C-alpha positions as CSV (number, residue, x, y, z in Angstrom):
1,M,140.3,52.2,120.4
2,R,139.0,48.8,121.5
3,Q,135.4,50.0,121.3
4,R,136.0,51.5,117.9
5,V,137.4,48.3,116.5
6,V,134.5,46.3,117.9
7,R,132.0,48.8,116.5
8,V,133.6,48.6,113.0
9,A,133.7,44.8,113.1
10,V,130.2,44.3,114.3
11,T,128.9,46.9,111.8
12,A,130.6,45.0,109.0
13,A,129.2,41.7,110.2
14,L,125.7,43.2,110.6
15,V,125.8,44.6,107.1
16,A,127.0,41.3,105.7
17,V,124.2,39.4,107.6
18,V,121.5,41.7,106.4
19,L,122.7,41.6,102.8
20,L,122.7,37.8,102.9
21,A,119.8,37.0,105.2
22,V,117.1,39.3,103.7
23,P,117.4,37.9,100.1
24,L,117.8,34.4,101.6
25,A,114.7,34.7,103.7
26,W,112.7,36.0,100.7
27,A,114.0,33.1,98.6
28,I,113.1,30.6,101.3
29,R,109.5,32.0,101.5
30,S,109.1,31.7,97.7
31,V,110.5,28.2,97.6
32,L,108.2,27.0,100.3
33,Y,105.2,28.4,98.6
34,V,106.2,26.9,95.3
35,D,107.0,23.6,96.9
36,Q,103.5,23.5,98.5
37,R,101.8,24.3,95.2
38,D,103.8,21.5,93.5
39,S,102.8,19.1,96.2
40,L,99.1,20.1,95.7
41,E,99.5,19.6,91.9
42,R,101.0,16.2,92.3
43,V,98.1,15.2,94.6
44,A,95.6,16.6,92.1
45,L,97.2,14.8,89.2
46,A,97.2,11.5,91.1
47,G,93.5,12.0,91.8
48,A,92.8,12.8,88.1
49,V,94.3,9.5,87.1
50,Q,91.9,7.7,89.3
51,V,88.8,9.3,87.7
52,S,86.9,7.1,85.2
53,P,84.7,8.5,82.4
54,D,81.8,6.5,83.8
55,Y,81.7,8.4,87.1
56,Q,79.0,10.6,85.4
57,K,76.8,7.5,85.1
58,G,77.1,6.9,88.8
59,D,80.1,4.7,89.1
60,P,81.9,5.4,92.4
61,V,85.3,7.2,92.2
62,E,88.0,6.4,94.7
63,L,90.4,9.4,95.0
64,P,93.8,8.8,96.7
65,R,94.1,9.8,100.3
66,P,95.6,13.3,100.5
67,P,98.3,14.3,103.0
68,A,97.3,15.7,106.3
69,G,95.8,19.1,106.1
70,T,95.1,18.8,102.4
71,R,91.6,18.6,100.9
72,L,91.0,16.8,97.6
73,G,87.7,16.8,95.6
74,L,86.2,15.9,92.2
75,Y,83.9,18.4,90.5
76,D,81.7,17.7,87.5
77,P,81.2,20.2,84.6
78,Q,78.2,21.6,86.5
79,L,80.6,22.6,89.4
80,R,79.1,20.1,91.7
81,L,81.3,18.2,94.2
82,R,81.0,14.5,93.3
83,T,83.4,13.0,95.8
84,G,86.2,14.0,98.2
85,S,86.3,17.1,100.3
86,G,85.9,20.7,99.5
87,S,83.2,23.3,99.0
88,R,79.9,22.0,97.6
89,S,80.2,24.1,94.5
90,G,83.2,24.9,92.4
91,D,85.0,28.2,92.7
92,T,86.8,30.3,90.1
93,S,89.8,28.0,89.9
94,V,87.4,25.1,89.0
95,R,85.7,27.2,86.3
96,Q,89.1,28.0,84.8
97,A,90.2,24.4,84.9
98,L,87.1,23.3,83.0
99,K,88.7,25.2,80.1
100,G,91.4,22.6,80.0
101,Q,94.3,24.2,81.9
102,V,95.9,23.6,85.2
103,V,95.1,26.4,87.6
104,R,97.3,27.6,90.6
105,S,95.6,30.2,92.7
106,R,94.7,31.3,96.2
107,S,91.1,31.2,97.4
108,G,90.3,32.7,100.7
109,G,92.8,31.4,103.1
110,D,93.8,28.4,101.0
111,L,96.3,27.6,98.3
112,V,94.5,25.9,95.4
113,V,95.5,23.8,92.4
114,A,92.8,22.6,90.0
115,V,93.6,19.9,87.4
116,P,91.2,19.2,84.5
117,V,90.1,15.5,83.8
118,S,89.9,14.9,80.0
119,H,88.3,12.1,78.0
120,A,88.1,12.0,74.2
121,E,89.3,15.6,74.1
122,Q,86.5,16.6,76.4
123,V,86.9,17.9,80.0
124,I,84.6,15.7,82.0
125,G,85.6,17.0,85.5
126,V,88.1,18.9,87.7
127,V,90.2,17.6,90.6
128,R,90.8,20.3,93.1
129,A,93.4,20.1,95.8
130,S,93.8,22.8,98.5
131,S,95.6,23.4,101.8
132,P,95.6,26.3,104.3
133,V,98.0,29.2,103.6
134,A,98.7,29.2,107.4
135,T,100.4,25.8,107.1
136,V,103.0,27.2,104.6
137,R,103.3,30.4,106.6
138,N,104.1,28.5,109.8
139,R,106.8,26.6,107.9
140,V,108.2,29.9,106.6
141,F,108.2,31.4,110.1
142,A,109.9,28.3,111.4
143,V,112.6,28.5,108.8
144,W,113.0,32.2,109.3
145,G,113.4,31.6,113.1
146,V,116.2,29.1,112.4
147,L,117.8,31.7,110.0
148,L,117.5,34.4,112.6
149,G,119.1,32.2,115.2
150,V,122.0,31.4,112.8
151,A,122.4,35.1,112.1
152,A,122.4,35.9,115.8
153,F,124.9,33.2,116.5
154,G,127.0,34.6,113.7
155,L,126.8,38.1,115.1
156,A,127.7,36.7,118.6
157,V,130.8,35.0,117.1
158,A,131.7,38.2,115.2
159,V,131.5,40.2,118.5
160,L,133.7,37.7,120.3
161,V,136.2,37.7,117.5
162,A,136.1,41.5,117.3
163,H,136.7,41.8,121.0
164,R,139.7,39.4,120.7
165,Q,141.1,41.2,117.7
166,A,140.5,44.6,119.4
167,R,142.4,43.4,122.4
168,A,145.2,42.1,120.2
169,L,145.4,45.4,118.3
170,A,144.8,47.8,121.2
171,A,147.1,46.2,123.8
172,P,150.4,47.1,122.0
173,L,149.1,50.7,121.4
174,E,148.0,51.0,125.0
175,D,151.4,49.8,126.1
176,L,153.0,52.3,123.8
177,S,150.8,55.0,125.2
178,R,151.7,54.1,128.8
179,H,155.4,54.3,127.9
180,C,154.9,57.7,126.2
181,Q,153.1,58.9,129.4
182,A,156.0,57.6,131.4
183,V,158.4,59.6,129.2
184,T,156.2,62.6,129.6
185,D,156.5,62.1,133.4
186,G,160.2,62.1,133.1
187,D,161.2,58.5,132.9
188,L,163.5,58.3,129.9
189,N,164.3,54.7,130.6
190,A,160.8,53.5,129.6
191,R,160.9,51.3,126.5
192,A,158.0,49.8,124.5
193,A,157.8,46.0,124.4
194,P,157.5,44.2,121.1
195,S,154.2,42.8,119.9
196,S,152.9,40.5,117.2
197,I,151.9,43.3,114.9
198,T,154.5,44.4,112.5
199,E,153.3,47.9,112.0
200,I,153.0,48.6,115.7
201,D,156.4,47.0,116.3
202,Q,157.9,49.4,113.8
203,V,156.4,52.4,115.7
204,A,157.7,50.9,119.0
205,R,161.2,50.5,117.6
206,T,161.2,54.0,116.3
207,H,159.9,55.2,119.6
208,N,162.6,53.4,121.5
209,E,165.4,54.6,119.1
210,M,164.1,58.2,119.6
211,L,164.2,57.8,123.4
212,H,167.7,56.3,123.2
213,S,168.9,59.2,121.1
214,L,167.1,61.8,123.3
215,S,168.6,60.2,126.5
216,E,172.1,60.3,125.1
217,L,171.6,63.9,124.0
218,L,170.3,64.9,127.4
219,R,173.1,63.0,129.2
220,H,175.7,64.7,127.1
221,E,174.1,68.1,127.8
222,R,173.9,67.4,131.5
223,D,177.5,66.2,131.6
224,F,178.7,69.2,129.7
225,T,176.8,71.6,132.0
226,A,178.0,69.9,135.1
227,N,181.6,69.7,133.8
228,A,181.6,73.3,132.6
229,S,180.0,74.6,135.8
230,H,182.5,72.6,137.9
231,Q,185.5,73.8,135.9
232,L,184.3,77.4,136.1
233,R,183.3,77.3,139.8
234,T,186.7,76.1,140.9
235,P,188.8,79.0,139.3
236,L,186.1,81.5,140.2
237,T,186.3,80.4,143.9
238,G,190.0,80.7,143.8
239,L,189.9,84.1,142.2
240,Q,187.3,85.3,144.7
241,L,189.5,84.1,147.6
242,T,192.5,85.9,146.1
243,L,190.6,89.1,145.7
244,E,189.3,88.9,149.2
245,A,192.8,88.3,150.5
246,G,194.0,91.3,148.6
247,L,191.3,93.5,150.1
248,E,192.2,92.3,153.6
249,Q,195.8,93.3,153.2
250,G,194.9,96.8,152.0
251,E,198.4,97.7,151.2
252,N,197.5,99.9,148.2
253,A,194.5,102.2,148.7
254,R,194.4,103.0,145.0
255,L,193.8,99.4,144.1
256,R,191.1,98.8,146.6
257,P,188.1,100.1,144.5
258,V,189.4,98.0,141.6
259,L,189.6,94.9,143.7
260,E,186.1,95.5,145.2
261,E,184.7,95.9,141.7
262,A,186.5,92.8,140.5
263,L,185.3,90.8,143.6
264,A,181.7,91.9,143.0
265,T,182.0,90.9,139.3
266,T,183.4,87.5,140.4
267,R,180.5,86.9,142.8
268,R,178.0,87.9,140.1
269,L,179.6,85.5,137.6
270,H,179.5,82.8,140.3
271,R,175.8,83.3,140.7
272,T,175.3,83.3,137.0
273,V,177.1,79.9,136.7
274,E,174.8,78.5,139.5
275,E,171.7,79.9,137.8
276,V,172.7,78.2,134.5
277,L,173.3,75.0,136.4
278,R,169.9,75.2,138.2
279,L,168.1,75.9,134.9
280,S,169.7,72.9,133.3
281,G,168.3,70.6,136.0
282,S,171.7,69.1,136.6
283,P,172.6,67.9,140.1
284,G,174.8,70.2,142.1
285,P,175.3,72.0,145.4
286,P,172.5,74.1,147.0
287,R,171.9,77.1,144.7
288,S,171.9,80.7,145.8
289,S,168.9,81.3,143.5
290,A,166.8,79.5,146.1
291,L,167.5,82.3,148.5
292,L,164.9,85.1,148.8
293,R,166.2,88.6,148.9
294,P,164.3,91.9,149.5
295,V,163.3,93.5,146.2
296,G,164.8,96.8,147.3
297,Q,168.2,95.3,147.8
298,V,168.1,93.6,144.4
299,L,167.1,96.9,142.7
300,R,169.8,98.9,144.5
301,A,172.5,96.3,143.6
302,T,171.4,96.3,140.0
303,Q,171.3,100.1,139.8
304,Q,174.7,100.4,141.3
305,R,176.1,97.9,138.8
306,W,174.6,99.4,135.7
307,H,174.7,103.1,136.5
308,G,178.3,103.4,135.4
309,P,178.0,101.7,132.0
310,F,175.0,103.8,131.1
311,A,176.6,107.0,132.4
312,D,179.7,106.2,130.2
313,D,177.4,106.1,127.2
314,G,175.8,109.4,128.1
315,R,172.5,107.8,129.0
316,R,170.3,108.0,132.1
317,L,169.1,105.0,134.2
318,E,166.1,105.5,136.4
319,Y,164.3,103.2,138.9
320,L,160.7,103.6,140.1
321,T,159.0,101.3,142.6
322,H,155.4,102.7,142.9
323,D,154.9,101.9,146.6
324,V,156.3,98.4,146.3
325,P,157.4,97.2,149.8
326,D,161.1,97.4,150.0
327,D,161.4,94.2,152.0
328,L,159.1,92.1,149.7
329,P,161.1,88.9,149.1
330,V,161.9,87.7,145.6
331,P,164.3,85.1,144.2
332,G,167.3,87.4,144.1
333,G,169.7,85.5,141.9
334,A,167.2,84.8,139.1
335,V,165.7,88.3,139.1
336,T,169.1,89.8,139.0
337,E,170.1,87.7,136.0
338,I,166.9,88.6,134.1
339,L,167.3,92.4,134.8
340,D,170.9,92.2,133.8
341,V,169.9,90.6,130.4
342,L,167.2,93.2,129.8
343,L,169.4,96.2,130.8
344,D,172.3,94.8,128.6
345,N,169.8,94.5,125.8
346,A,168.6,98.1,126.3
347,R,172.2,99.4,126.4
348,L,173.3,97.6,123.2
349,H,170.1,97.9,121.1
350,G,168.1,100.7,122.7
351,R,168.3,104.5,122.8
352,G,167.8,107.3,125.3
353,M,166.8,107.0,128.9
354,V,166.2,103.5,130.4
355,R,163.6,103.1,133.1
356,V,163.1,100.1,135.4
357,T,159.6,100.2,137.0
358,V,158.4,97.8,139.6
359,R,154.6,97.5,140.1
360,D,152.7,95.7,142.8
361,L,149.9,93.5,141.4
362,D,148.9,92.0,144.7
363,D,149.8,88.4,143.8
364,A,152.6,89.3,141.5
365,L,155.3,91.9,140.8
366,A,155.7,93.5,137.4
367,F,159.2,94.6,136.4
368,D,159.0,96.9,133.4
369,V,162.3,97.7,131.5
370,T,161.7,100.5,128.9
371,D,163.9,102.7,126.7
372,E,163.3,105.2,123.9
373,G,164.3,102.8,121.1
374,E,162.2,100.4,119.1
375,V,162.2,96.6,118.6
376,S,162.6,95.6,114.9
377,G,162.5,92.3,113.2
378,D,160.3,89.3,113.7
379,M,158.5,89.9,117.1
380,A,157.4,86.2,117.2
381,R,161.0,85.0,117.2
382,L,162.4,87.6,119.5
383,F,162.8,85.1,122.4
384,D,164.0,82.2,120.1
385,R,167.4,80.9,121.1
386,G,170.0,81.9,118.4
387,H,167.7,84.6,116.9
388,T,168.9,88.2,117.0
389,G,167.0,90.9,115.3
390,S,170.0,93.3,115.1
391,G,172.3,90.8,113.4
392,T,174.8,91.0,116.2
393,G,175.2,88.9,119.3
394,T,174.4,85.3,119.9
395,G,170.7,85.5,120.5
396,I,170.9,83.7,123.8
397,G,170.3,86.4,126.4
398,L,166.6,86.9,126.0
399,A,166.0,83.2,125.6
400,F,167.9,82.5,128.8
401,A,166.0,85.3,130.6
402,R,162.6,83.8,129.5
403,D,163.7,80.3,130.6
404,L,164.7,81.8,134.0
405,A,161.3,83.5,134.3
406,D,159.5,80.3,133.4
407,S,161.5,78.3,136.0
408,L,160.2,80.8,138.6
409,G,156.6,80.4,137.5
410,G,156.6,83.8,135.9
411,R,156.5,85.2,132.4
412,L,158.8,87.5,130.4
413,S,157.3,89.2,127.3
414,L,157.6,92.2,125.0
415,T,154.7,94.4,125.9
416,R,155.5,97.3,123.5
417,G,157.6,97.6,120.4
418,T,157.9,101.4,120.1
419,P,159.2,102.6,122.4
420,A,160.6,99.3,123.6
421,A,159.2,97.8,126.8
422,F,159.8,94.4,128.3
423,T,157.8,93.1,131.3
424,L,158.7,90.4,133.8
425,L,155.7,89.1,135.7
426,L,156.8,87.3,138.9
427,P,154.4,85.6,141.3
428,V,155.1,86.5,145.0
429,H,153.9,84.9,148.2
430,R,153.9,87.5,150.9
431,D,153.8,84.9,153.7
432,Q,157.2,83.5,152.5
433,P,159.9,83.8,155.2
434,K,162.7,86.2,154.0
435,Q,166.1,84.6,153.8
436,A,169.2,86.6,154.4
437,P,171.6,87.0,151.4
438,R,174.9,85.2,151.4
439,P,177.7,86.9,153.3
440,K,180.1,88.6,150.9
């Protein structure tokens, strides 16, 4: 911005100097030439006054001494030089002056003024004054040099003032830009300092107010997430311990499958709470989502969990792995949550058989969840939080799943509308050490 301000200021100053200096330089030239001709005319008139009518009879004529560099001479009607300095015979200006008029002209390299000498209404001679054009030209060049120096000095001052003004204008904006970059880097405590420019101060105040509101909003969201997760984790842990104790007693064999299913659901809900907490960026205990689990184990657990609900609806659930290594490690918690969202979406809004296909893409895994239904509504808003194309539900599941995928460096997208197909692309690092799942 500083260079732009300096360029604008210097351009404006240069245009102003050119518009002023060029006409002024031409006017100075014209004035100097006119002044030199006036000076020559005054010298010639002074000489004409000294001429007596008897000079034609041989009386001597004393012309006044001309200024340095000026020649002054008296010519008779026969164009002969009678006294003074100049060419021996009169030129065109002398001939014209013999007609009774003052002549201003240029002859060769001289400026010439010829004044007629009259007596008894007769022109008895001509006084001719001349000076070299180079003398006036040198004066013009000297004045132009001074004018050019003044213009250069004015431009230099304009550049200095422009730099100072550019610094004064750009410094608050640069400071505001640094604070915006700090906010981009995650420092929400950065605040723009006030400056001496009202408009920039208004922008800075708006920026600071926006940051304050944003910080408060994020603080409330983090507090809510932390509080909600803490309040949920505590009763879930108690419920899990109670179910585990009931299984250990084993007094009623008929209740054991129910207790095992309830315990599995409780553990899954516990993982979901921790995934939400991790996704929110709130501080908390170590998350299970950081653990890597074999992809085969994740798929088997998901199939076991969803086989029953789909069977109850009279629909088939199928899994295909396409030679994917069973022990390939993936973030178990997050992948499980994403697959749960996609399968729940297929169960509620899809039709027919549901197929989960895992494809090995060398540096990534592709999880395809397809069914025989179709996706209707606005495809561009399918993953928007709060948007639901069916008119039912909260419209959070797919948005939550996409956020989870983004947090893993992957991507969740709708790859086909009819029949419906969702694809989760998940980067994998085959040299990652596999971590054992949590004991259950």
